[in-house]
mmCIF file of the N, C-alpha and C atoms, coordinates in Angstrom:
data_MODEL
# 
_entry.id   MODEL 
# 
loop_
_atom_site.group_PDB 
_atom_site.id 
_atom_site.type_symbol 
_atom_site.label_atom_id 
_atom_site.label_alt_id 
_atom_site.label_comp_id 
_atom_site.label_asym_id 
_atom_site.label_entity_id 
_atom_site.label_seq_id 
_atom_site.pdbx_PDB_ins_code 
_atom_site.Cartn_x 
_atom_site.Cartn_y 
_atom_site.Cartn_z 
_atom_site.occupancy 
_atom_site.B_iso_or_equiv 
_atom_site.pdbx_formal_charge 
_atom_site.auth_seq_id 
_atom_site.auth_comp_id 
_atom_site.auth_asym_id 
_atom_site.auth_atom_id 
_atom_site.pdbx_PDB_model_num 
ATOM 1   N N  . MET A 1 1  ? 101.070 85.106  127.293 1.00 0.00 ? 1  MET A N  1 
ATOM 2   C CA . MET A 1 1  ? 102.198 84.342  126.808 1.00 0.00 ? 1  MET A CA 1 
ATOM 3   C C  . MET A 1 1  ? 102.713 83.471  127.944 1.00 0.00 ? 1  MET A C  1 
ATOM 4   N N  . LYS A 1 2  ? 102.773 82.192  127.725 1.00 0.00 ? 2  LYS A N  1 
ATOM 5   C CA . LYS A 1 2  ? 103.221 81.278  128.756 1.00 0.00 ? 2  LYS A CA 1 
ATOM 6   C C  . LYS A 1 2  ? 104.557 80.670  128.331 1.00 0.00 ? 2  LYS A C  1 
ATOM 7   N N  . VAL A 1 3  ? 105.540 80.782  129.213 1.00 0.00 ? 3  VAL A N  1 
ATOM 8   C CA . VAL A 1 3  ? 106.887 80.276  128.934 1.00 0.00 ? 3  VAL A CA 1 
ATOM 9   C C  . VAL A 1 3  ? 107.270 79.318  130.050 1.00 0.00 ? 3  VAL A C  1 
ATOM 10  N N  . ARG A 1 4  ? 107.744 78.146  129.672 1.00 0.00 ? 4  ARG A N  1 
ATOM 11  C CA . ARG A 1 4  ? 108.170 77.176  130.670 1.00 0.00 ? 4  ARG A CA 1 
ATOM 12  C C  . ARG A 1 4  ? 109.655 77.351  130.944 1.00 0.00 ? 4  ARG A C  1 
ATOM 13  N N  . GLY A 1 5  ? 110.047 77.195  132.198 1.00 0.00 ? 5  GLY A N  1 
ATOM 14  C CA . GLY A 1 5  ? 111.448 77.295  132.565 1.00 0.00 ? 5  GLY A CA 1 
ATOM 15  C C  . GLY A 1 5  ? 111.597 77.840  133.973 1.00 0.00 ? 5  GLY A C  1 
ATOM 16  N N  . LYS A 1 6  ? 112.819 77.847  134.439 1.00 0.00 ? 6  LYS A N  1 
ATOM 17  C CA . LYS A 1 6  ? 113.118 78.361  135.777 1.00 0.00 ? 6  LYS A CA 1 
ATOM 18  C C  . LYS A 1 6  ? 113.897 79.653  135.662 1.00 0.00 ? 6  LYS A C  1 
ATOM 19  N N  . ASN A 1 7  ? 113.590 80.585  136.536 1.00 0.00 ? 7  ASN A N  1 
ATOM 20  C CA . ASN A 1 7  ? 114.317 81.845  136.640 1.00 0.00 ? 7  ASN A CA 1 
ATOM 21  C C  . ASN A 1 7  ? 114.375 82.601  135.317 1.00 0.00 ? 7  ASN A C  1 
ATOM 22  N N  . LEU A 1 8  ? 113.248 82.691  134.613 1.00 0.00 ? 8  LEU A N  1 
ATOM 23  C CA . LEU A 1 8  ? 113.202 83.424  133.356 1.00 0.00 ? 8  LEU A CA 1 
ATOM 24  C C  . LEU A 1 8  ? 112.837 84.874  133.604 1.00 0.00 ? 8  LEU A C  1 
ATOM 25  N N  . VAL A 1 9  ? 113.436 85.764  132.836 1.00 0.00 ? 9  VAL A N  1 
ATOM 26  C CA . VAL A 1 9  ? 113.129 87.183  132.903 1.00 0.00 ? 9  VAL A CA 1 
ATOM 27  C C  . VAL A 1 9  ? 112.860 87.662  131.487 1.00 0.00 ? 9  VAL A C  1 
ATOM 28  N N  . LEU A 1 10 ? 111.648 88.156  131.229 1.00 0.00 ? 10 LEU A N  1 
ATOM 29  C CA . LEU A 1 10 ? 111.306 88.686  129.920 1.00 0.00 ? 10 LEU A CA 1 
ATOM 30  C C  . LEU A 1 10 ? 111.527 90.196  129.928 1.00 0.00 ? 10 LEU A C  1 
ATOM 31  N N  . THR A 1 11 ? 112.214 90.693  128.909 1.00 0.00 ? 11 THR A N  1 
ATOM 32  C CA . THR A 1 11 ? 112.504 92.122  128.827 1.00 0.00 ? 11 THR A CA 1 
ATOM 33  C C  . THR A 1 11 ? 112.043 92.668  127.485 1.00 0.00 ? 11 THR A C  1 
ATOM 34  N N  . ALA A 1 12 ? 111.975 93.974  127.388 1.00 0.00 ? 12 ALA A N  1 
ATOM 35  C CA . ALA A 1 12 ? 111.651 94.639  126.131 1.00 0.00 ? 12 ALA A CA 1 
ATOM 36  C C  . ALA A 1 12 ? 112.925 94.788  125.301 1.00 0.00 ? 12 ALA A C  1 
ATOM 37  N N  . PRO A 1 13 ? 112.798 94.904  123.989 1.00 0.00 ? 13 PRO A N  1 
ATOM 38  C CA . PRO A 1 13 ? 113.991 95.101  123.154 1.00 0.00 ? 13 PRO A CA 1 
ATOM 39  C C  . PRO A 1 13 ? 114.716 96.393  123.531 1.00 0.00 ? 13 PRO A C  1 
ATOM 40  N N  . ALA A 1 14 ? 116.045 96.342  123.545 1.00 0.00 ? 14 ALA A N  1 
ATOM 41  C CA . ALA A 1 14 ? 116.841 97.513  123.906 1.00 0.00 ? 14 ALA A CA 1 
ATOM 42  C C  . ALA A 1 14 ? 117.415 98.212  122.683 1.00 0.00 ? 14 ALA A C  1 
ATOM 43  N N  . LEU A 1 15 ? 117.537 97.498  121.578 1.00 0.00 ? 15 LEU A N  1 
ATOM 44  C CA . LEU A 1 15 ? 118.117 98.056  120.362 1.00 0.00 ? 15 LEU A CA 1 
ATOM 45  C C  . LEU A 1 15 ? 117.109 97.985  119.224 1.00 0.00 ? 15 LEU A C  1 
ATOM 46  N N  . VAL A 1 16 ? 117.218 98.933  118.302 1.00 0.00 ? 16 VAL A N  1 
ATOM 47  C CA . VAL A 1 16 ? 116.354 98.962  117.131 1.00 0.00 ? 16 VAL A CA 1 
ATOM 48  C C  . VAL A 1 16 ? 117.264 98.951  115.911 1.00 0.00 ? 16 VAL A C  1 
ATOM 49  N N  . ALA A 1 17 ? 117.031 98.016  114.997 1.00 0.00 ? 17 ALA A N  1 
ATOM 50  C CA . ALA A 1 17 ? 117.855 97.897  113.797 1.00 0.00 ? 17 ALA A CA 1 
ATOM 51  C C  . ALA A 1 17 ? 117.002 98.116  112.555 1.00 0.00 ? 17 ALA A C  1 
ATOM 52  N N  . GLU A 1 18 ? 117.637 98.602  111.502 1.00 0.00 ? 18 GLU A N  1 
ATOM 53  C CA . GLU A 1 18 ? 116.974 98.749  110.214 1.00 0.00 ? 18 GLU A CA 1 
ATOM 54  C C  . GLU A 1 18 ? 117.484 97.642  109.300 1.00 0.00 ? 18 GLU A C  1 
ATOM 55  N N  . ILE A 1 19 ? 116.558 96.816  108.805 1.00 0.00 ? 19 ILE A N  1 
ATOM 56  C CA . ILE A 1 19 ? 116.878 95.681  107.959 1.00 0.00 ? 19 ILE A CA 1 
ATOM 57  C C  . ILE A 1 19 ? 116.147 95.836  106.632 1.00 0.00 ? 19 ILE A C  1 
ATOM 58  N N  . GLU A 1 20 ? 116.849 95.594  105.537 1.00 0.00 ? 20 GLU A N  1 
ATOM 59  C CA . GLU A 1 20 ? 116.234 95.618  104.213 1.00 0.00 ? 20 GLU A CA 1 
ATOM 60  C C  . GLU A 1 20 ? 116.265 94.209  103.644 1.00 0.00 ? 20 GLU A C  1 
ATOM 61  N N  . TYR A 1 21 ? 115.218 93.817  102.949 1.00 0.00 ? 21 TYR A N  1 
ATOM 62  C CA . TYR A 1 21 ? 115.172 92.479  102.361 1.00 0.00 ? 21 TYR A CA 1 
ATOM 63  C C  . TYR A 1 21 ? 114.437 92.530  101.033 1.00 0.00 ? 21 TYR A C  1 
ATOM 64  N N  . ARG A 1 22 ? 114.664 91.525  100.190 1.00 0.00 ? 22 ARG A N  1 
ATOM 65  C CA . ARG A 1 22 ? 114.054 91.483  98.863  1.00 0.00 ? 22 ARG A CA 1 
ATOM 66  C C  . ARG A 1 22 ? 112.626 90.936  98.895  1.00 0.00 ? 22 ARG A C  1 
ATOM 67  N N  . ALA A 1 23 ? 112.439 89.797  99.570  1.00 0.00 ? 23 ALA A N  1 
ATOM 68  C CA . ALA A 1 23 ? 111.132 89.148  99.569  1.00 0.00 ? 23 ALA A CA 1 
ATOM 69  C C  . ALA A 1 23 ? 111.107 88.074  100.642 1.00 0.00 ? 23 ALA A C  1 
ATOM 70  N N  . TRP A 1 24 ? 109.955 87.411  100.777 1.00 0.00 ? 24 TRP A N  1 
ATOM 71  C CA . TRP A 1 24 ? 109.799 86.257  101.661 1.00 0.00 ? 24 TRP A CA 1 
ATOM 72  C C  . TRP A 1 24 ? 109.920 84.993  100.827 1.00 0.00 ? 24 TRP A C  1 
ATOM 73  N N  . THR A 1 25 ? 110.527 83.947  101.376 1.00 0.00 ? 25 THR A N  1 
ATOM 74  C CA . THR A 1 25 ? 110.565 82.653  100.707 1.00 0.00 ? 25 THR A CA 1 
ATOM 75  C C  . THR A 1 25 ? 109.268 81.904  100.998 1.00 0.00 ? 25 THR A C  1 
ATOM 76  N N  . ASN A 1 26 ? 109.060 80.786  100.322 1.00 0.00 ? 26 ASN A N  1 
ATOM 77  C CA . ASN A 1 26 ? 107.842 79.996  100.542 1.00 0.00 ? 26 ASN A CA 1 
ATOM 78  C C  . ASN A 1 26 ? 107.769 79.401  101.933 1.00 0.00 ? 26 ASN A C  1 
ATOM 79  N N  . ASP A 1 27 ? 108.932 79.206  102.585 1.00 0.00 ? 27 ASP A N  1 
ATOM 80  C CA . ASP A 1 27 ? 108.922 78.639  103.935 1.00 0.00 ? 27 ASP A CA 1 
ATOM 81  C C  . ASP A 1 27 ? 108.981 79.714  105.020 1.00 0.00 ? 27 ASP A C  1 
ATOM 82  N N  . GLY A 1 28 ? 108.714 80.975  104.672 1.00 0.00 ? 28 GLY A N  1 
ATOM 83  C CA . GLY A 1 28 ? 108.580 82.038  105.664 1.00 0.00 ? 28 GLY A CA 1 
ATOM 84  C C  . GLY A 1 28 ? 109.862 82.700  106.110 1.00 0.00 ? 28 GLY A C  1 
ATOM 85  N N  . LYS A 1 29 ? 110.943 82.567  105.332 1.00 0.00 ? 29 LYS A N  1 
ATOM 86  C CA . LYS A 1 29 ? 112.214 83.206  105.682 1.00 0.00 ? 29 LYS A CA 1 
ATOM 87  C C  . LYS A 1 29 ? 112.450 84.414  104.787 1.00 0.00 ? 29 LYS A C  1 
ATOM 88  N N  . LEU A 1 30 ? 113.311 85.331  105.261 1.00 0.00 ? 30 LEU A N  1 
ATOM 89  C CA . LEU A 1 30 ? 113.631 86.510  104.465 1.00 0.00 ? 30 LEU A CA 1 
ATOM 90  C C  . LEU A 1 30 ? 114.630 86.158  103.369 1.00 0.00 ? 30 LEU A C  1 
ATOM 91  N N  . ARG A 1 31 ? 114.421 86.717  102.180 1.00 0.00 ? 31 ARG A N  1 
ATOM 92  C CA . ARG A 1 31 ? 115.332 86.502  101.066 1.00 0.00 ? 31 ARG A CA 1 
ATOM 93  C C  . ARG A 1 31 ? 116.267 87.712  100.958 1.00 0.00 ? 31 ARG A C  1 
ATOM 94  N N  . HIS A 1 32 ? 117.557 87.474  100.999 1.00 0.00 ? 32 HIS A N  1 
ATOM 95  C CA . HIS A 1 32 ? 118.598 88.499  100.894 1.00 0.00 ? 32 HIS A CA 1 
ATOM 96  C C  . HIS A 1 32 ? 118.455 89.623  101.927 1.00 0.00 ? 32 HIS A C  1 
ATOM 97  N N  . PRO A 1 33 ? 118.373 89.294  103.225 1.00 0.00 ? 33 PRO A N  1 
ATOM 98  C CA . PRO A 1 33 ? 118.305 90.364  104.230 1.00 0.00 ? 33 PRO A CA 1 
ATOM 99  C C  . PRO A 1 33 ? 119.666 91.030  104.402 1.00 0.00 ? 33 PRO A C  1 
ATOM 100 N N  . SER A 1 34 ? 119.655 92.322  104.673 1.00 0.00 ? 34 SER A N  1 
ATOM 101 C CA . SER A 1 34 ? 120.912 93.033  104.935 1.00 0.00 ? 34 SER A CA 1 
ATOM 102 C C  . SER A 1 34 ? 120.680 94.072  106.038 1.00 0.00 ? 34 SER A C  1 
ATOM 103 N N  . PHE A 1 35 ? 121.666 94.180  106.917 1.00 0.00 ? 35 PHE A N  1 
ATOM 104 C CA . PHE A 1 35 ? 121.635 95.114  108.038 1.00 0.00 ? 35 PHE A CA 1 
ATOM 105 C C  . PHE A 1 35 ? 122.016 96.493  107.523 1.00 0.00 ? 35 PHE A C  1 
ATOM 106 N N  . LYS A 1 36 ? 121.145 97.458  107.709 1.00 0.00 ? 36 LYS A N  1 
ATOM 107 C CA . LYS A 1 36 ? 121.395 98.825  107.227 1.00 0.00 ? 36 LYS A CA 1 
ATOM 108 C C  . LYS A 1 36 ? 121.943 99.737  108.312 1.00 0.00 ? 36 LYS A C  1 
ATOM 109 N N  . GLY A 1 37 ? 121.732 99.389  109.577 1.00 0.00 ? 37 GLY A N  1 
ATOM 110 C CA . GLY A 1 37 ? 122.272 100.206 110.657 1.00 0.00 ? 37 GLY A CA 1 
ATOM 111 C C  . GLY A 1 37 ? 121.354 100.235 111.861 1.00 0.00 ? 37 GLY A C  1 
ATOM 112 N N  . SER A 1 38 ? 121.854 100.846 112.918 1.00 0.00 ? 38 SER A N  1 
ATOM 113 C CA . SER A 1 38 ? 121.079 101.012 114.150 1.00 0.00 ? 38 SER A CA 1 
ATOM 114 C C  . SER A 1 38 ? 120.257 102.284 114.052 1.00 0.00 ? 38 SER A C  1 
ATOM 115 N N  . ARG A 1 39 ? 119.125 102.291 114.757 1.00 0.00 ? 39 ARG A N  1 
ATOM 116 C CA . ARG A 1 39 ? 118.270 103.471 114.800 1.00 0.00 ? 39 ARG A CA 1 
ATOM 117 C C  . ARG A 1 39 ? 118.082 103.896 116.236 1.00 0.00 ? 39 ARG A C  1 
ATOM 118 N N  . ASP A 1 40 ? 117.769 105.160 116.431 1.00 0.00 ? 40 ASP A N  1 
ATOM 119 C CA . ASP A 1 40 ? 117.471 105.663 117.764 1.00 0.00 ? 40 ASP A CA 1 
ATOM 120 C C  . ASP A 1 40 ? 116.136 105.092 118.225 1.00 0.00 ? 40 ASP A C  1 
ATOM 121 N N  . PRO A 1 41 ? 116.061 104.600 119.462 1.00 0.00 ? 41 PRO A N  1 
ATOM 122 C CA . PRO A 1 41 ? 114.778 104.079 119.956 1.00 0.00 ? 41 PRO A CA 1 
ATOM 123 C C  . PRO A 1 41 ? 113.680 105.140 119.975 1.00 0.00 ? 41 PRO A C  1 
ATOM 124 N N  . GLU A 1 42 ? 114.032 106.416 120.101 1.00 0.00 ? 42 GLU A N  1 
ATOM 125 C CA . GLU A 1 42 ? 113.029 107.483 120.088 1.00 0.00 ? 42 GLU A CA 1 
ATOM 126 C C  . GLU A 1 42 ? 112.410 107.623 118.709 1.00 0.00 ? 42 GLU A C  1 
ATOM 127 N N  . ASP A 1 43 ? 113.124 107.185 117.669 1.00 0.00 ? 43 ASP A N  1 
ATOM 128 C CA . ASP A 1 43 ? 112.655 107.298 116.293 1.00 0.00 ? 43 ASP A CA 1 
ATOM 129 C C  . ASP A 1 43 ? 111.936 106.010 115.860 1.00 0.00 ? 43 ASP A C  1 
ATOM 130 N N  . ALA A 1 44 ? 111.376 105.290 116.801 1.00 0.00 ? 44 ALA A N  1 
ATOM 131 C CA . ALA A 1 44 ? 110.769 103.994 116.525 1.00 0.00 ? 44 ALA A CA 1 
ATOM 132 C C  . ALA A 1 44 ? 109.286 104.090 116.168 1.00 0.00 ? 44 ALA A C  1 
ATOM 133 N N  . SER A 1 45 ? 108.760 105.274 115.922 1.00 0.00 ? 45 SER A N  1 
ATOM 134 C CA . SER A 1 45 ? 107.333 105.399 115.629 1.00 0.00 ? 45 SER A CA 1 
ATOM 135 C C  . SER A 1 45 ? 106.966 104.767 114.294 1.00 0.00 ? 45 SER A C  1 
ATOM 136 N N  . GLY A 1 46 ? 107.892 104.733 113.343 1.00 0.00 ? 46 GLY A N  1 
ATOM 137 C CA . GLY A 1 46 ? 107.628 104.145 112.032 1.00 0.00 ? 46 GLY A CA 1 
ATOM 138 C C  . GLY A 1 46 ? 108.007 102.691 111.933 1.00 0.00 ? 46 GLY A C  1 
ATOM 139 N N  . ILE A 1 47 ? 108.252 102.064 113.066 1.00 0.00 ? 47 ILE A N  1 
ATOM 140 C CA . ILE A 1 47 ? 108.693 100.672 113.079 1.00 0.00 ? 47 ILE A CA 1 
ATOM 141 C C  . ILE A 1 47 ? 107.514 99.775  113.405 1.00 0.00 ? 47 ILE A C  1 
ATOM 142 N N  . TYR A 1 48 ? 107.461 98.634  112.796 1.00 0.00 ? 48 TYR A N  1 
ATOM 143 C CA . TYR A 1 48 ? 106.398 97.684  113.093 1.00 0.00 ? 48 TYR A CA 1 
ATOM 144 C C  . TYR A 1 48 ? 106.995 96.299  113.275 1.00 0.00 ? 48 TYR A C  1 
ATOM 145 N N  . ARG A 1 49 ? 106.262 95.449  113.938 1.00 0.00 ? 49 ARG A N  1 
ATOM 146 C CA . ARG A 1 49 ? 106.699 94.081  114.213 1.00 0.00 ? 49 ARG A CA 1 
ATOM 147 C C  . ARG A 1 49 ? 106.134 93.167  113.142 1.00 0.00 ? 49 ARG A C  1 
ATOM 148 N N  . LEU A 1 50 ? 106.980 92.268  112.640 1.00 0.00 ? 50 LEU A N  1 
ATOM 149 C CA . LEU A 1 50 ? 106.526 91.290  111.661 1.00 0.00 ? 50 LEU A CA 1 
ATOM 150 C C  . LEU A 1 50 ? 105.693 90.226  112.348 1.00 0.00 ? 50 LEU A C  1 
ATOM 151 N N  . PRO A 1 51 ? 104.667 89.710  111.683 1.00 0.00 ? 51 PRO A N  1 
ATOM 152 C CA . PRO A 1 51 ? 103.840 88.663  112.292 1.00 0.00 ? 51 PRO A CA 1 
ATOM 153 C C  . PRO A 1 51 ? 104.651 87.380  112.517 1.00 0.00 ? 51 PRO A C  1 
ATOM 154 N N  . ASP A 1 52 ? 104.303 86.656  113.586 1.00 0.00 ? 52 ASP A N  1 
ATOM 155 C CA . ASP A 1 52 ? 104.987 85.396  113.885 1.00 0.00 ? 52 ASP A CA 1 
ATOM 156 C C  . ASP A 1 52 ? 104.546 84.281  112.980 1.00 0.00 ? 52 ASP A C  1 
# 
């Protein structure tokens, strides 16, 4: 991953959130997303990253 800029620091995520949504729109956005709450980072085994 190449990032342009000065004095940049890349870090890992510190918080884990649970988000619920209905569907994806045609332009790649979430339809009706809602924040369900924070999760413990230790309980992150069932979490996955959405494709870019």
